[in-house]
N, C-alpha and C positions, 0 to 999 in steps of 0.2 A: 287396667294396665299392670303388667308384671315387670319389675326392674331387677336385674340380676347383675351383681358386680363380681367379676373374676379377678383374682390376685395371684401373681407369682412373685416370689421374693427369696432372698437369702443365699442363692446359689450363683446365678449368672443372669444379668439383664432383668432385674425386677421390673414388673409392669402391672398395669391395671387395664381392664376392659369392661365396658358396660353394654349389656344387651337388654333392650326393652321390647317386650312382646315378640321376641325372636329376632329383632333387627339389631344389627351391630351399630351402636350409636357413637361410640368413641373407644379409642385404645391408644396407649402411649407407654413408652419406657421411661423409667425414672431418670435415667442418665441424661435425657434431653432437658430436664429441668434443673438438676443439680450440677450438670456439666462435669460429672465424674464418669469416665468411660466404663461401661459394663457395671454400673452401680448395682450392687446386690442388696442394698438396704431396703427396708420396707418402703413400698412406693407411695409414700404419703402425698407427694405433689401430683403424681399421676392419678391417684384416686380423686384428689380434689378437682383436677381438670375434668375427669369423666363425669363427676357429679354436676359441675358447672355446665358442661356441654349439654347435659340432659335436662338442666333446670330442676334438679332434685336435691334433696337433703338426704343425709344418711338415714334419717328416721323413715324416709319414704321408700327405702330399698326393701324389696321382698325377700331377697336371698343374697348372701355374701358367701362366695365359694373360693377355697384355696386349691391350687392346682395339683397338690399331691398330699400324701398322708405322712406327716412328719414322724409319727411314732413307728410306722413301718420302716421308714428310712433309718431311724435311729436303731431299730432292731438289726438292720443290715450292718450298720457301723459297728455296733457292739460285737456282733458275731464275727465280723471280719477281723477286728483287732484281737479278739480272743483266739482266733484260729492261727494268727501269726505271732502271738505273744511269745517272748517279751520283745520281739523285734520292732513291733509297732507302737511301743509305749510313748515315744516322743510325739508321734503324730496324734495319738489318742489324747494326750495332755493338751496339745494345741487345739484340737477340735472341741473339747468339752466345754470351755467357757461360753462359746457362742451357742452351743446346743442348750445349755442350762438356762442361759439368760434370754435367748431369743427364740430359737426354733421350737423348743418345747413349751413356749409361753405364747404361742401364736394368737389365741383368743384375746389375750391381754393387749398384745401389740396392735391387733386389728381394732379393738375397742378404742385404743388411744388414737389411732389414725382417723377413725370415724367420729372422733369427738364425743364418744359415748352415746351418739344418737341412734345407733343400730342396736336393738334390744332382742333380736331374734337369734336363733341358733345358727352357728356356722356350719358349712358343708365342706367336706374334704373329699375330693376325687382322687383317683390314682393317677400318677404322673403320665403313664402312657395312655390312659383313657383320655386325659386332657389333650395330649398331642393328637390322638386319633380323631377326637371330636373337632379340633381346630382344622384338621385337614378335610374331613368328610362333610360336616354340616354346612360350611360356606361354599362347597364345591358345586358345580353345575350338574352333578350326577344324582339320579334317583337311587342308584346302587353302585357300589364300587368296592374293590379290594383295598385293604388298608395296610400300609407298611410304615412302621415307626422305628427309626434307628437313631440312637443317641449314645452318650457316654453311659449314663445309668440314671434310672429313676429311683424308685424305692429298691427294687431288686432287678427289674427288667432292664435289659439293654437293647433288645430288639423284640418287636411284637408284630404278629400277623393277624389280620382279621378281615371282617366284612361289614359293610354298612348298607342298610336298605331302609328307604323311607326316613323315619325319624329315630331309628335305633341302630346301634352298632354293637358288634361283639368282637372281642379280641380272643382268638382261639389258640395261639401258639406264642410262646415266649422263650427268649434266651435270657440267662441270668448272669449277674455280676459274679466273678470278675471277667467273664468272657464278653468282650465288648468291642465292636468295630470302632465306635467313637473313641474309646480309650486307646486302642491301637494307633489310630491316626494321631491322637493327641500325644502319645508317647514319642512317635517319630517327630512330631512338631517340636516337642521339648528337646529331643536329642539334636535337632538341627539348629537349636539356638533361638527358637521363637517362643513367644509366650503362649502357654496353654489357654484354651478358651478364647483366644484372640488371634493367634498366629496361624491357625489352620488355613485361613484364606491365603496367606503367604505361601504356605507349603504347596497348596494346590496350584498357585500361579507359578511356582518354581519348577514343578514337575516336568513340563515340556522341555526344559533346558537340559535335563539329564537323561540317562539311560536306565531302564529298570533292571539293573544288574543284580539287585538283591531280592527281586521278587520271588525267585525259586527258594532262596534261603528263608524268607518270611513264611512262604507256604509250606516248606518242608520241615522247618525247625521251630519257628515261633508259634505256629498254629496248626491245628488239625482240622482241615476244611472238608465238610461233607457236601454231597451233591445238592442238598436242599439249601445250602448257604449257611447252615449252622456250623459252629466251630468251637474249639476250645483253645485257649491261649496257654502256652507254657509259662507259668508265672515266674519261673526262675530268671526270665529275661526282663522282668518288670518289677517296679517297686511301689506302685500306687496303692496296693492293698494296705500296707502298714508303714510305709516310709514317707519321706517328704520330697521325693523325686519321682519321676515317671518311669525311668529306666534303671536297670541294675548294672553292676560291673560286668556281668556276663553279656549283656547287650553291647556294652562298650567294646569288649574283646571281640565279639562277633562282627562288629561294624566299624572296625578300624580306629578305635579310640574313644575318649570321653565325649560328652556332649559339647558341641560348639559353644564358645562363649558368645553371649548376645553382643551384637554389633561388630564382631570380628569378621574378617573377610570370609565369604562363602567359598567352599572348595568343591571339587568334583564329587566328593563323598556326599555332601548335603544334596547336591543336585540329583545324584543317583538314588539316594534314599527317598527323596520326594517322589521321583518317578516310580520307584518300586512300590511304595505303600499306596500310591494312587492307583496303580495297576491292580494291586491286590484288592483294594476297596471296590473298584468297579466290578471285579470278578465276583466278589461276595454279593454286591447289590444285584447283579444280574441273576445269580443263582437263586437268591431269595425271591426275586420277582417271578422267575419262572416257576418256582415251587408254589408261590402264592397263586399264580394263575391256574395251576393244576388243582389247587384246593378249592378255588372259588368259581372258576370258569368265567369270571367277569372280564369285560373288555375295558373297564375303567380302573385306574389306579390312583389312589390318594396317598401322598407322603407327608410326613412331618418328623420332627426330631432334628437335632443339630446336624446329623449326617445328611439330611435332605437339603442342606445348603451347599452340598458338593455338586455344583451345577455341571461339572464334567461328567460325573457319574449319572446325573439325571439325563444328560443328553444321550448317553449310551442306552439308558432305559427306554427313552423315546424311540431310538432308532433300532434297537436290537431285542427288546423284551417283547413278549406276546401281547402286551396291552396296546390298544389302539389310542387311548386317551389317557393323559396324565395331568393331574392337578396337584400342585405343591403349595402348602401354606406359606405365604410370604414371610411371616414371622415364625419360621419353622423351629427355632430354638425355644429356650425356656420362656421367653417373653410371650410367645404365642400360646403357651399353656394357660395363661390368664384368660384369653379369649375362648380357648377350647373348654375350659372348666365352666364358664358361664353358659356356653351353648349346650354343654352336656347336661346341665341342670334343666334348661328349658325343654330340650327335646327328649332326652333319655329318662330323666327322673320325673319330670312333670308330664311327660308323654304328650307334648304338643305336636301337632302335625307339622310337616315340613314340605314346602313346595320349592324344589330346586329352581334357582334363577339363572338366566343366561345373561352375561357370560359367567357370572358367579355372584355371590352376595357379599364379597369382601370389600366392595366399593373402591376398588383400585388400591386397597390398603392405605388410602388417604384418610386416616382416622384421627389425626392429632390436631393440635391447636392451629388456629388461623391468626395471622397478624392483620388486624383491621387497618384500613388505609389511614385513618386518623392517627392511630398509634405509631405507624411507620413514619408519617410525616413529623409527628412530635419528636420522635427519636432522632431523626435526621437533622431537624432544626436545632435540637439541643446540642448536637455535635458540630454545628455550623457546617454541615455537609453541603456540598454543591450538587444539585440534582435537577433533572428535567422530568416533568410529569407527562405521561402519555395515556390519557383516559380511554382512548380508543384502542381496542385490542389489536386490530389490524396494524396500526401504526407502531404499537409497542413491539409486536412480533417482527415486523419488517426492520425496525431499528436494531433489534437484538440480532436478527439473522445477518444484517450487514456488518455488525461488529465482529461476529464469529467468522464470517467469510473473509474479513480483513486480517485474520490471524489473532484476534483478541481472545483471551480467556475470560469467560463471563460467569460470575456467580448468579444463580437464578433461584429466587425464593418466591414461591407462589402458593396460595391456597393452604389446605390442611397439610400438616406434616405427616410423613410416611410412618406407618407402624411396621417395624421389622428392621433388619440391619442394613437394608439397601435404600439408597436415595433413588426414587423412581420418577424424578422429574419435578419435584416441588421443593426440594432442598438440595440442589445439584450445582455442580460446576460443569460448564459446557465448553466444548471446543470443537474445532474443525477436524473431523476424522481423516480428511484427505492430506493433512499436513504431517509429513513423516517425522518432524522434530517435536510434535506436540506431546507424545508420550513422555519423553524425557523432560521436557519443559514443565509439564504438569506434575510429574512425580517429584522432581528435585526442587523446583521453585515455588510450587503451590502447595503440594501435599507434604513436602519435607519427608519423603519416604524412599524406600529402595527403588532404584531405577528399573529393575526388572519387572515390577508389578504391572500387570496388564490393565488396560482400561476397557470398559464395556461400551458397546454402541447402543444408541437408541435409534430406531428406524420406524418409519411409517408402517403400520401393520399391513397395509395394502401393497406395500413395495418390498416387504421383508424377503420374500422368496426369490426376488431378483438378485439379492446380495448374499443370502445364506441358504444352506441346504435345509430348508424347512418346507413342509407341505404348504400349498397356497392358503389353506385354512388353518395352519398351525399358529397358535398364539404363544407368546412368551412375555406376558405383560409384567411379570415380577422379577425379571432378570435372573431366572433360576435354571436356565437351560443353556448349555454351550453347544453351538452348532458350527460346522465347518463353513468357511467362506467359499462361495461357489467358484468353480474352476475358472469361469470366464471373467471373474473379478480379480484373479490372482496375477501376480507378476512373476515371470520366470526366475527361478532361483539362481543365485550367483554361482558361477563355475567353481569358485573356491569359497564355499560357505564358511562362515565363522563357526566357532564352537563355544560351548559354555555360555556365559552371560553376555559375551560379545555379540551373540545373535540378535540381541534386542535392537540394534541399530539398523538391521537389514530391512529393506522395503519388500513386503510380501504381497501386497494387493493395492487396489486403487483406494482403499481406506486403511492405510498402513498404521495409523495411530490406534486402531482398535483390533488389528489382526495379530494374534499371538504367534509365537514362534512355530507352532504346529499348524498354522493356518486356521485356527479356531477363533471364535468370538463368543463372549457371554452376552447373548442377545436380549434386548428388551424391545418388544414391539409396542408401539404407541397407537392406540385407537381413539377416535373422537368421543366415544362413549365414556371411557374411564377418565381421560385427561384431555378435554377439548383444547385447553390453552397450549399445552405442550404439542399437541397434534398440529395446531395452527402455526406454531413456531417452526416445526419441522417442514411443514408445507411451504412456509415463507422461505426457508433456507433452500429447499428443493427448487422453488421457483427462481431463486437467485443464482444457484450454482449448478442445478441439474443433479444434485446429490441429496437423497432423503435420509442421510445418516449423520449423526453427531456423536461426539464423545459425551458420555454422561458418567460423572463420578460424584461421590457424596461431597457435600459442602462441609468440609471439616479439614483439619490438618492432623497429622499423626499424633495419636495420644489423646485426641479430643473426640467427644461425641459429635454427631451431625448437628449443625446449628438448628435452633428452634426459633428464636425471636429476632426482631430487627436488630437489636443490640448485638446479639451473637454474630449475625451476618456481617454487620458493618465492622466489628472488631476483627473478624477473620479476614475480611476483604482488605483492610488496611495493613494487616500484619503480614501479608503475602504479596507475591508479584502478580496477583490477579489484576486484570486490566479494567474490568467493568463490573458493576453490581446492578442487577435488575431485581428490584424487590417490590412486589405489587405493581403499581403503575409508574414507579419511579426508576429512573436510569441514572447511575452515577459513573463517572469516568475517573479513574485513579489520578490522572494527571491534573484534574481540576480540584482535587480535595485539598483542604488547608494543610500546610506543612506540619502543624502541631498534631494533627490526627495520625501522622505516619509513624509516630513513636508508640502507637498502641501495640500491646502484646497480649497474648493469651497464655494459657498454662503451658508448661514445658512440653515440647513435642518430641523429645528424644528420650 
C-alpha cells in the first residue's frame, strides 16, 4: 500500500487530500472545520480528517507533497518588487513577515501538523503541474488536452499541455503579470467585490449589463493574439507592487474610482462585468482552439480558478473544437492538494492509470460524514423536535412534499463536497417553479444580493428536456452554463425591465433558476454518483411533473458551507429556512423550541 498526502496552504482555500494506491480516499478544505471562509492557514484539521478517513497515522504515510514550489514563488515576489521599486515597498513589507515565518518554513509547519510522525522527505510540485494533474488524472479520458488558467502560480498564469496514460506534459506557459485571472479579479475589485471571493458575483452580474467596455479592454488594457496569449498594460493595474488591484489610470478610463463595497450598484458596474466576461470568454475560446491545433485531441481537461467560470465553460462546450470536456470540481487552489498527490502517484512513481467512467472523482463527495448517532445526539442536546424516517423512499417523499408546498429545505446527507460548490449533500433546496423563490432564498436565507442567480439540479436523464445539452451530456459538478430550451421559456414582456429590475421577470417554467439571459448553471444528477439526491428528484418529479429543483450551498453570506450537524442546525435556526433534513431526521422550523431561535452564527455582512 502507498499512501500520499497532498497539501495546499497559505494563499486561498487551504486543503488536504489523501490518495492510497491511486484511489482518492478523502479531501477537504480547512475552512469547513475552522468555519473561517477561504481559510488559508495550514490545513491541520483537514489533514487530520484525511488520516482518520484512511485509518492511517502520519508515520504510515509514504509521501507528503505540497502543491507548489515556495522558493520559486518567492523568487517571483522579489523580482517583481525590485522591478517596481520603490513603488512597491509597502506591499513588500506587508508580505515579508508571512513569508519569513510560514511560507519559507514549510517543512517545519508540516512536521508540526503531522505531529512529528512523518520522517521522510517532502515533495514540492509546481503549481500548474498540480492543477493539470487534478484535471487529467481523475478524468475519464485516456488522453486529453490540458488547459490551466488562474491568477498566478509561481510564475505561470496560463498553461497548455497534453496528458496521455499516466503522464502529462505542460508545453506552453504565460507568465506573470499577464494573467486572465488577475484581469478578472481587478474588475471584481473595481466593482466593489472582494478579490478571490467576489468573482462569482461578477459573473452573475454580467448578464444585467452591456459589454460597452469590451473594445476598450481589448484595445487598450491588453494586446490579445490569435492563440489567446496576451500582454496586459500594467499602467492600468496596481497588483504588482501596490495594495490595490487597479490604478488611477484604470479609474479615469472607466468612469471613476472603485465602487465602495455594499454601496448601490450602478450601470457602470453592470457594464464592466458584462465587458470583462465577454473578453474572458473570447480569450478562453482562442486558447482552446490553439490548444486543439497543438494536440489534435477531442478531449479537454480544465483546472485553475478561471475554470470555475461556468459561463465560459459553457461556451467552450458549445463552440470549441473539443467534443468532450472535464473540469476539476475543486478547480481552484484547494484542488491543487489533490492534483499534487495524484502527480506523485502517476507521474513521479510511474504507476499505470486506467481511466474510469464516469470519472474517478467519486462525485467529489470526499469529505466528512455525520453518523446517525452523532446527529441524534446533537439534536437531543439542543432539545430539537424531529421525526425519523429510516426508509429512504419515505424520507424523499416527505422532503419532496415540503418543497412542493413552497418550503425552503436544508439538506445534509452523506460525505461533504470537496470544492466550492454544494453538489447536493450540503445544500439548500427549493422549488424551481416558484417565481418568488430566488428573491426569498437570497434575501431571507442566504442574506446576499438579490441579483445572485441560483443553480438548478435536474435528473440527468431529463436534463436535455429543459436545457440545451446533448442527451448524453453530463454536468455533474455544476461547472457548465447552458441555455434553457426555447419550449420551456415564457414570452418576454412587451416592456422589459432594465438593469437589476430584470431579476423579477418570469422567463421560463422554472423561473427561479433561469437567469436574465435565459441561461442556467446546470447540475445533472445521476443515480451512480448520488443515489439519494437522484431519488429525491425522482420523488419530486413524480409529485409535480418537474424533475428540477433549486440547489444552493448550505451556508449564509460570509460563512463556509456547513459541515457538521451543529453547523447545520445553527444555520437553520438563524435563517428563515422552513425545514431541515439531516440524515434520516426531518425538522420543521415551526416546531422548534423558542430558545433555539436566538441562535446566531458569525457576522454575514
